[in-house]
Each structure stands twice: as C-alpha cells, then as structure tokens.
N, C-alpha and C positions, 0 to 999 in steps of 0.2 A: 504494499500498500503505498500512495507518497499522497502526503497532504499538501494543497495548493498554499496554503498558509506559510509552510516549512521553505519553500522555494522562490515565492514570486517575491514579494517585497515592491510591488509595484502598487500604486492607488486604483481604485476600480472595483467594480462588482463582477463584470463577465469578462472570461478568458477564453481563448482558444488555445487548447493545449496541443503541442504537436512531441509525438516521441520518434526520434529517429536514430537510426543504429551508425556504427563509424563510417559506413560508405555514404551515410547522408540519405538515405531511404527512409521513408516515412514509414513508420510500422504502426502508428497509433496517432488519432486523430480525433477532437471532440471538444464540445464548448462545454464550460463549467462557470459557476458561480463561486466566487470567492469563498475561501474556507473548504472546498470540496475536497474529499479522499478518492485518489485515484487507485482502480483495482489492478495491478499490472501482473498477477498471477496467471494470466492466460498469454504473456509474452513468454516465449521462446525461440530461440535459446536465449539462457540468461547471459550477460555482461555487460558491457561498458557501453552506455547510451547518452544522447542529447536529449534534455528535456526545454522546448522551446515555449514559451509561455507569453501571448501577445494579448494585449488589451482590446476591448470591444471595438476602439477606434484605431487600433491600427499604430499609435503615437508612441506607446511603450512596449517595450519588449525585455525579457529575461531570459538568458541561454544558462543552463546548469548541466554538469556532467554530474550522471549517476552511475552505480553500480547497481544491477538488480541481480540477486541471489535467488 
C-alpha cells in the first residue's frame, strides 16, 4: 500500500497518479483524492518504480522513486 499523503507534498485535492517501471513504461494510472491509499499488491514483478503525482490542474508535479516488495 502507498499513501498519497506520504509522497505527494503538493497542495490540492485531486491527483493523477502514474506508476512507471525503469523503462518508463506506465504500468498503473488512476485519479485520486488527497489522502488516498493505493493498493499496489497487484503489480508484478516487484522492484524499483517511479510514482508520478500530478495535480488536477497539471501545474504541480512530484516524482518519487519507490521499491515495491
């Protein structure tokens, strides 16, 4: 599980969240409300990924590197 409150740090209520592998391939995309928890248990294989959180207006973005085990 990944909590948006732990990774975003950007103001706003609504986000688009993308999870990409090291090749830049998008393996997950959805829209969420601030404070949402994302269930990543269905992502295989496990490993290093990038989480891209973009505000609803698209004017702010945060990218974080995460390890899914």
